[in-house]
C-alpha positions as CSV (number, residue, x, y, z in Angstrom):
1,X,7.6,-2.6,-21.1
2,X,11.1,-3.7,-22.7
3,X,13.4,-6.7,-22.0
4,X,17.3,-7.0,-22.7
5,X,18.4,-10.1,-23.6
6,X,22.2,-10.9,-24.4
7,X,23.5,-12.4,-27.9
8,X,26.7,-13.4,-28.2
9,X,27.9,-10.1,-26.7
10,X,25.5,-8.4,-28.2
11,X,22.6,-6.5,-26.4
12,X,19.1,-6.6,-28.1
13,X,15.5,-5.1,-26.7
14,X,12.4,-7.4,-27.5
15,X,9.1,-6.5,-26.6
16,X,7.8,-8.1,-23.9
17,X,4.2,-9.2,-25.6
18,X,2.0,-12.3,-26.3
19,X,4.3,-13.9,-28.8
20,X,6.6,-14.2,-26.4
21,X,4.9,-15.3,-23.8
22,X,3.4,-18.3,-26.4
23,X,7.3,-19.5,-26.4
24,X,7.7,-19.9,-23.2
25,X,4.2,-21.4,-22.9
26,X,5.7,-24.1,-25.4
27,X,9.1,-24.3,-24.2
28,X,7.2,-25.4,-20.3
29,X,4.7,-27.8,-22.2
30,X,8.1,-29.5,-23.9
31,X,9.7,-29.5,-21.1
32,X,12.5,-27.5,-22.0
33,X,14.0,-26.4,-18.6
34,X,17.5,-25.2,-20.0
35,X,16.2,-22.8,-22.6
36,X,13.8,-21.4,-19.7
37,X,16.7,-21.1,-17.2
38,X,19.1,-19.2,-20.0
39,X,16.2,-16.9,-20.9
40,X,15.4,-16.0,-17.1
41,X,19.4,-15.7,-16.4
42,X,19.8,-13.1,-19.1
43,X,17.0,-11.2,-17.5
44,X,16.4,-8.5,-14.9
45,X,14.9,-10.6,-12.2
46,X,11.6,-8.2,-12.2
47,X,11.4,-8.7,-15.9
48,X,11.5,-12.8,-15.9
49,X,9.2,-11.8,-12.7
50,X,6.8,-10.1,-14.4
51,X,6.6,-13.4,-17.2
52,X,6.0,-16.2,-14.8
53,X,3.4,-13.8,-13.6
54,X,1.5,-13.9,-17.0
55,X,1.4,-17.1,-17.4
56,X,-1.9,-19.4,-16.4
57,X,-1.9,-20.6,-13.0
58,X,-1.5,-23.9,-14.4
59,X,1.1,-23.1,-16.7
60,X,3.6,-21.6,-13.0
61,X,2.4,-24.4,-12.1
62,X,4.0,-26.9,-14.7
63,X,6.8,-24.8,-14.7
64,X,8.1,-25.0,-11.0
65,X,7.5,-28.8,-11.1
66,X,9.6,-28.7,-14.4
67,X,12.6,-31.3,-13.7
68,X,16.1,-29.8,-12.8
69,X,14.3,-25.9,-13.0
70,X,15.1,-23.9,-9.8
71,X,13.5,-21.0,-9.1
72,X,15.9,-17.9,-9.2
73,X,15.5,-16.1,-5.5
74,X,16.2,-12.7,-6.9
75,X,13.1,-13.4,-9.0
76,X,10.9,-15.1,-6.7
77,X,10.8,-12.0,-4.0
78,X,10.1,-9.9,-7.5
79,X,6.7,-11.8,-7.9
80,X,3.8,-10.5,-6.7
81,X,3.0,-11.5,-2.9
82,X,0.3,-13.6,-4.5
83,X,1.5,-14.9,-7.0
84,X,4.7,-16.0,-4.5
85,X,1.7,-17.9,-1.6
86,X,0.8,-19.5,-5.3
87,X,4.0,-21.1,-6.3
88,X,5.3,-21.7,-2.3
89,X,2.5,-24.4,-2.8
90,X,4.4,-26.6,-5.8
91,X,7.8,-25.9,-4.1
92,X,9.7,-28.0,-2.3
93,X,11.2,-27.4,1.6
94,X,14.7,-27.5,0.5
95,X,13.7,-25.2,-2.5
96,X,12.1,-22.8,0.1
97,X,15.0,-23.2,2.2
98,X,16.9,-22.7,-0.5
99,X,15.2,-19.0,-1.4
100,X,15.2,-18.1,2.2
101,X,18.9,-19.0,2.9
102,X,19.8,-16.4,-0.7
103,X,18.0,-13.7,0.3
104,X,18.4,-10.8,2.7
105,X,16.5,-11.1,6.0
106,X,13.4,-8.7,5.0
107,X,13.0,-10.7,2.5
108,X,12.9,-13.7,3.8
109,X,10.8,-13.0,6.6
110,X,8.1,-11.5,4.2
111,X,7.7,-15.2,2.3
112,X,7.9,-16.9,6.0
113,X,5.0,-14.1,6.8
114,X,2.7,-16.2,4.0
115,X,3.7,-19.4,4.9
116,X,1.1,-21.6,7.1
117,X,2.5,-22.5,10.8
118,X,3.1,-26.1,9.7
119,X,5.9,-25.7,7.4
120,X,7.4,-22.7,8.5
121,X,8.6,-24.7,11.0
122,X,9.6,-27.1,10.0
123,X,12.2,-25.1,6.8
124,X,13.3,-23.2,9.7
125,X,14.3,-26.1,11.4
126,X,15.8,-27.1,8.5
127,X,17.7,-23.4,7.9
128,X,21.2,-22.8,9.9
129,X,21.5,-21.5,14.0
130,X,22.4,-18.2,12.6
131,X,19.4,-17.8,9.9
132,X,16.6,-19.3,12.0
133,X,17.2,-17.2,15.0
134,X,17.7,-13.9,13.4
135,X,14.6,-14.7,11.4
136,X,12.7,-16.1,14.4
137,X,13.1,-13.0,16.4
138,X,12.5,-10.6,13.9
139,X,8.8,-13.1,12.7
140,X,8.5,-12.4,17.6
141,X,7.7,-8.6,16.8
142,X,4.0,-7.3,15.6
143,X,3.7,-7.7,11.7
144,X,3.2,-3.8,10.7
145,X,6.2,-3.1,12.9
146,X,9.9,-1.9,11.7
147,X,11.5,-5.3,12.7
148,X,9.7,-6.5,10.2
149,X,10.8,-4.7,7.1
150,X,14.4,-4.4,8.0
151,X,17.6,-5.8,7.4
152,X,19.9,-7.9,9.6
153,X,22.5,-7.5,7.6
154,X,24.4,-4.0,8.1
155,X,27.6,-2.8,8.1
156,X,29.0,-1.3,11.8
157,X,32.5,-0.1,13.1
158,X,33.2,0.8,16.1
159,X,34.2,4.9,16.3
160,X,37.7,4.3,17.1
161,X,38.3,2.9,14.5
162,X,40.5,4.8,11.0
163,X,39.2,4.6,7.9
164,X,41.8,2.8,7.1
165,X,40.6,-0.6,8.7
166,X,37.6,0.5,8.1
167,X,38.8,0.0,4.3
168,X,40.2,-3.3,4.9
169,X,37.9,-4.4,6.6
170,X,35.3,-4.1,4.3
171,X,37.3,-5.9,1.8
172,X,37.8,-8.9,3.8
173,X,34.8,-9.4,5.5
174,X,32.5,-11.5,3.4
175,X,29.7,-11.0,5.2
176,X,28.7,-7.9,4.2
177,X,25.3,-6.9,2.5
178,X,26.3,-6.6,-1.5
179,X,25.3,-3.3,-1.2
180,X,25.5,-0.3,1.4
181,X,25.8,3.3,1.0
182,X,26.2,4.4,4.4
183,X,28.0,3.5,7.1
184,X,27.2,3.0,10.6
185,X,29.1,4.0,13.8
186,X,28.8,2.9,17.1
187,X,30.1,2.8,20.9
188,X,31.1,-0.1,23.2
189,X,27.7,-1.2,23.9
190,X,27.0,-1.4,19.9
191,X,24.8,1.7,20.3
192,X,25.0,4.0,17.3
193,X,26.6,6.9,17.4
194,X,26.2,8.1,13.9
195,X,26.6,7.5,10.5
196,X,29.2,7.4,7.8
197,X,28.6,7.8,4.0
198,X,30.5,4.9,1.9
199,X,31.6,7.5,-1.0
200,X,32.9,9.7,2.2
201,X,35.2,6.7,3.0
202,X,37.0,6.6,0.0
203,X,37.8,10.1,-0.5
204,X,39.2,10.5,3.0
205,X,42.9,9.6,4.4
206,X,43.8,5.9,5.6
207,X,44.5,7.9,9.1
208,X,41.4,10.5,9.7
209,X,39.8,9.0,12.3
210,X,36.1,7.9,11.5
211,X,34.4,9.2,14.6
212,X,36.3,12.7,12.6
213,X,33.7,12.2,9.7
214,X,30.6,10.5,10.9
215,X,27.8,12.2,10.9
216,X,26.1,12.9,14.7
217,X,22.2,14.4,13.1
218,X,21.1,10.2,13.1
219,X,17.6,8.9,12.9
220,X,16.6,5.9,15.2
221,X,14.0,3.9,14.6
222,X,12.7,1.4,16.9
223,X,12.0,-2.5,16.5
224,X,8.5,-1.4,17.4
225,X,7.4,1.0,15.3
226,X,4.2,0.8,12.5
227,X,5.9,0.7,9.4
228,X,3.9,3.5,8.7
229,X,5.3,6.1,10.7
230,X,8.6,4.4,9.5
231,X,8.0,5.3,5.8
232,X,6.3,9.5,7.3
233,X,10.1,9.4,8.7
234,X,11.9,8.4,5.1
235,X,9.5,10.2,3.2
236,X,9.8,14.1,5.7
237,X,14.0,13.7,5.6
238,X,14.4,12.6,2.0
239,X,16.5,9.3,3.9
240,X,18.4,6.6,2.2
241,X,18.6,4.4,5.1
242,X,18.3,4.2,9.1
243,X,19.4,2.0,11.3
244,X,16.9,0.3,14.4
245,X,17.1,-0.3,17.7
246,X,16.0,-2.6,19.9
247,X,14.8,-1.4,23.7
248,X,18.1,-0.7,25.3
249,X,19.1,1.0,22.0
250,X,21.2,-1.5,20.4
251,X,21.6,-1.4,17.0
252,X,20.2,-4.3,15.6
253,X,19.6,-3.8,11.7
254,X,18.5,-0.7,9.2
255,X,15.9,0.2,6.6
256,X,16.7,1.3,3.5
257,X,14.3,3.7,1.1
258,X,13.6,0.6,-1.4
259,X,12.2,-1.3,1.7
260,X,10.3,1.9,2.5
261,X,9.3,2.2,-1.3
262,X,7.2,-1.3,-1.3
263,X,5.3,-0.2,2.4
264,X,4.1,3.0,0.9
265,X,2.9,1.4,-2.4
266,X,1.3,-1.3,-0.3
267,X,-0.6,1.0,2.9
268,X,-1.9,3.3,-1.1
269,X,-3.3,0.5,-2.4
270,X,-4.8,-1.0,0.8
271,X,-6.4,2.2,1.7
272,X,-7.7,2.7,-2.3
273,X,-8.8,-1.0,-2.2
274,X,-10.8,-0.5,1.8
275,X,-12.4,2.3,0.4
276,X,-14.4,0.3,-2.0
277,X,-14.5,-2.3,0.5
278,X,-12.7,-5.4,-0.4
279,X,-10.7,-5.6,1.9
280,X,-6.9,-6.8,0.8
281,X,-8.7,-9.0,-2.1
282,X,-5.6,-10.4,-4.9
283,X,-6.4,-10.6,-8.5
284,X,-5.5,-14.7,-7.7
285,X,-8.2,-15.0,-5.6
286,X,-10.9,-16.8,-6.5
287,X,-14.4,-16.3,-7.1
288,X,-15.9,-18.3,-4.0
289,X,-13.4,-16.1,-1.6
290,X,-14.0,-12.9,-3.3
291,X,-17.3,-13.3,-3.2
292,X,-17.1,-13.7,0.6
293,X,-14.8,-10.5,1.0
294,X,-17.2,-8.8,-0.6
295,X,-20.8,-9.6,0.8
296,X,-20.3,-7.9,4.3
297,X,-20.0,-4.5,2.6
298,X,-22.6,-5.4,-0.3
299,X,-24.8,-6.4,2.3
300,X,-24.2,-3.2,4.3
301,X,-25.1,-1.4,1.2
302,X,-28.6,-2.5,0.8
303,X,-29.2,-1.9,4.0
304,X,-28.0,1.8,2.9
305,X,-30.2,2.1,0.1
306,X,-33.1,0.7,2.0
307,X,-33.0,3.6,4.4
308,X,-32.8,5.9,1.5
309,X,-36.1,4.1,0.5
310,X,-37.9,4.3,3.1
311,X,-37.0,8.2,2.9
312,X,-38.4,8.6,-0.2
313,X,-41.5,6.3,0.2
314,X,-42.4,9.5,2.8
315,X,-42.8,11.9,0.2
316,X,-44.5,9.5,-2.3
317,X,-47.7,11.7,-2.0
318,X,-45.2,14.7,-3.1
319,X,-43.7,13.2,-6.1
320,X,-47.3,11.9,-7.1
321,X,-48.3,15.4,-8.1
322,X,-45.5,16.6,-8.9
323,X,-43.8,13.7,-10.8
324,X,-40.6,15.7,-12.0
325,X,-39.4,15.4,-8.5
326,X,-38.8,11.8,-9.1
327,X,-36.6,12.6,-12.4
328,X,-34.7,14.9,-10.6
329,X,-33.7,14.0,-6.8
330,X,-31.1,11.6,-8.0
331,X,-28.8,14.5,-9.0
332,X,-29.2,16.2,-5.3
333,X,-27.9,13.0,-3.6
334,X,-25.0,12.3,-6.2
335,X,-24.3,15.1,-6.2
336,X,-24.0,14.8,-2.8
337,X,-22.3,11.6,-2.6
338,X,-19.6,12.4,-5.3
339,X,-18.9,15.8,-2.8
340,X,-18.5,13.6,0.5
341,X,-15.9,11.1,-1.0
342,X,-13.8,13.6,-2.3
343,X,-13.8,15.1,0.9
344,X,-13.6,11.6,2.8
345,X,-10.4,10.7,0.0
346,X,-8.7,13.7,1.2
347,X,-9.1,13.5,4.6
348,X,-8.6,9.7,4.7
349,X,-4.7,10.2,2.9
350,X,-4.6,13.3,5.6
351,X,-5.1,11.0,8.8
352,X,-2.8,8.6,7.8
353,X,0.3,11.0,6.5
354,X,-0.7,12.8,9.5
355,X,-1.4,15.7,8.1
356,X,-4.8,16.6,9.7
357,X,-4.0,17.3,13.7
358,X,-5.6,18.9,16.8
359,X,-3.7,22.4,15.7
360,X,-5.7,22.3,12.2
361,X,-8.3,20.4,12.7
362,X,-11.1,22.9,13.5
363,X,-9.2,25.0,10.2
364,X,-10.0,22.3,7.9
365,X,-13.6,21.5,8.9
366,X,-14.1,25.6,8.5
367,X,-12.4,25.3,4.9
368,X,-14.9,22.6,4.1
369,X,-17.9,24.0,4.8
370,X,-16.3,26.7,3.3
371,X,-16.4,24.5,0.0
372,X,-19.4,23.1,0.6
373,X,-21.1,26.3,0.6
374,X,-18.9,27.4,-2.5
375,X,-19.7,24.5,-4.9
376,X,-23.4,23.9,-3.3
377,X,-23.6,28.0,-4.8
378,X,-22.0,26.7,-8.2
379,X,-23.5,23.7,-9.1
380,X,-26.4,25.4,-7.6
381,X,-27.0,27.6,-10.1
382,X,-26.0,25.1,-13.2
383,X,-28.8,22.9,-12.0
384,X,-31.2,25.4,-11.6
385,X,-31.0,27.4,-14.9
386,X,-31.2,23.5,-16.5
387,X,-34.4,22.5,-14.6
388,X,-35.8,25.9,-16.1
389,X,-34.8,25.9,-19.3
390,X,-36.0,22.1,-19.0
391,X,-39.7,22.4,-17.2
392,X,-40.2,25.9,-17.3
393,X,-40.7,26.0,-13.4
394,X,-39.2,28.5,-11.3
395,X,-40.4,26.7,-8.3
396,X,-38.6,23.6,-9.0
397,X,-35.5,25.1,-10.1
398,X,-35.7,27.2,-6.1
399,X,-36.1,23.7,-4.5
400,X,-32.7,22.0,-6.8
401,X,-30.6,25.1,-5.6
402,X,-31.3,25.1,-2.3
403,X,-31.4,21.1,-1.9
404,X,-28.2,21.3,-3.7
405,X,-26.6,23.4,-1.6
406,X,-27.5,22.3,1.7
407,X,-26.4,18.5,0.6
408,X,-23.1,19.7,-0.3
409,X,-22.3,21.3,2.7
410,X,-23.8,18.0,4.4
411,X,-21.2,15.9,2.2
412,X,-18.5,18.2,2.9
413,X,-19.2,18.0,6.5
414,X,-19.1,14.6,7.2
415,X,-16.8,13.8,4.8
416,X,-14.1,14.5,7.2
417,X,-16.0,14.1,10.1
418,X,-16.6,10.5,10.6
419,X,-13.4,9.7,9.5
420,X,-12.2,11.4,12.5
421,X,-15.0,9.9,14.5
422,X,-13.7,6.5,13.4
423,X,-10.0,7.0,13.9
424,X,-11.4,8.3,17.7
425,X,-13.2,4.8,18.2
426,X,-9.6,3.0,16.3
427,X,-11.9,1.8,13.6
428,X,-9.5,1.9,10.7
429,X,-11.5,5.5,8.4
430,X,-10.5,3.5,5.3
431,X,-12.8,0.6,5.9
432,X,-16.2,1.8,6.8
433,X,-16.1,5.5,6.1
434,X,-17.8,5.5,2.6
435,X,-20.9,3.6,3.8
436,X,-21.7,6.1,5.6
437,X,-21.0,9.4,3.7
438,X,-22.8,7.8,0.9
439,X,-25.4,7.2,3.4
440,X,-25.4,10.2,4.6
441,X,-25.6,12.3,1.7
442,X,-28.1,10.4,-0.3
443,X,-30.6,10.3,2.8
444,X,-29.9,14.6,3.8
445,X,-30.1,14.8,-0.3
446,X,-33.8,13.5,-0.7
447,X,-34.7,14.5,2.9
448,X,-33.8,17.8,1.6
449,X,-35.2,18.1,-2.1
450,X,-38.4,16.0,-1.8
451,X,-39.2,18.0,1.7
452,X,-38.8,21.5,0.5
453,X,-41.3,19.9,-2.5
454,X,-43.4,19.0,0.4
455,X,-43.7,22.1,1.4
456,X,-44.4,24.3,-1.7
457,X,-46.6,21.4,-3.4
458,X,-48.4,19.5,-0.8
């Protein structure tokens, strides 16, 4: 990563590396607040946040507690959420209030969400009444709703205004957002009629009525819409921003593409972690906390492993008679497990994006069945050839090829059926699907391979 530093009106690029972190660490130790503050001012907030994240926990604590050091709100909001939570423990309530007052409402909500109730109430009571009302109203909505990611700062004007009136208003009103791409046009009841790009306002004669250049094909987002649905809407229609309406259809906020980008990244990360069985684990979590988060999942995997072992034990006599079966049976189970996880990952993603519907469900089942057959045949041939060259046994080659085909078909089918079934029971498919899929492919793999082997050798 490259950082930019200003030096006597010159811009000098320098590498963000261990040496620079070491310099910052030394300045923290020597209480050189001026150097650190000036250095951070000369960087992009995201770069300064990266430096803070790369410090040790002890150094971060020391940095926040330095005399006369006040973390810039723009830097604070760029920090990883787990680091934000850690730092708030060292910040005074006055410092947190300062940060909240200098952030847009959606960013302020993100910080408040991570505070305990006692501190949250104390900090809210220290905010100006207007800010407090706005934040409390947003917090009253569900955590994953559009209201939690919308910002209350937006630009809205009456439909009967002219372009000239609008330009004068934009220049004179200091309560407007610092940056905005679209202006919302509202009626007398403050219900949104449409939008006008700010660039279009600058190119239109002053006497023109705003309603004449309004784009009425707008996208309205209810305050209680799930944020994943919001993300899909922005993806489908390539939106830069969209207005949020309450139950009376009045304009109450807006959501921008940068907010949605954060949501999509968080949802993708969450699904990946849940598929691995580690939940909402953060890199800053302690050893005990991480162990607790992983324990239940590993315990469930232990029981499913015993189930697979029990299946193997049923064919003990067969394995004793043909020891080669013991060498080869993990191959069948492993291939089935990998194939199942491939289908599972695609299915969970399709569910999350609403690409998998009732209309194309049967088609996708048939498709996975066909993929299972095709992959099964291909890898059955490859496995049979290798086994035949290795053991010089045609029957053993036939056994592994048939088992491979059966297990690949089962893997494909259950890779799509399990997440769909969990979804119907209102269970997040990303949480529990992987355990069931790997268990089924292991059991079917061992059962088919050893069962067919028992038929021929015992």
